[in-house]
C-alpha positions in Angstrom: -0.2 0.0 0.2 1.4 3.5 -0.8 2.6 5.5 1.0 4.1 2.7 3.1 5.4 3.3 6.5 8.0 1.2 8.3 6.8 -0.9 11.2 6.9 1.0 14.6 7.1 4.2 12.6 3.5 4.9 12.2 1.8 8.2 11.9 -1.3 10.2 11.1 -1.7 12.0 7.5 -4.5 14.5 6.5 -5.0 17.1 4.0 -6.9 20.4 4.5 -8.3 21.9 1.6 -10.8 24.5 0.4 -13.9 22.1 0.6 -13.5 21.9 4.4 -14.9 24.7 6.6 -13.0 25.9 9.7 -15.6 23.8 11.7 -14.7 20.7 10.0 -10.9 21.2 10.8 -11.6 22.1 14.3 -13.8 19.1 14.6 -11.2 16.7 13.5 -8.6 18.3 15.8 -10.9 18.0 18.8 -11.7 14.5 17.8 -8.1 13.5 17.7 -7.2 15.1 21.0 -9.8 13.4 22.6 -9.2 9.9 21.3 -5.4 9.8 20.4 -4.0 8.8 23.5 -6.8 6.1 24.4 -6.1 4.4 21.2 -2.4 4.2 21.6 -2.8 2.8 25.0 -5.2 0.2 23.9 -2.7 -0.9 21.2 0.2 -0.7 23.8 2.0 2.0 21.5 3.6 4.9 22.5 4.5 8.3 20.7 
């Protein structure tokens, strides 16, 4: 799958474009902030 990421070198990618409203971007950031550490801990991953 492209783009590939080496094992244990995971990350998140997203694109902001003119089709998104300010509310869309803010909502995404709030959701990411709310769930990020929980998901990492459930999968025994660290930053």
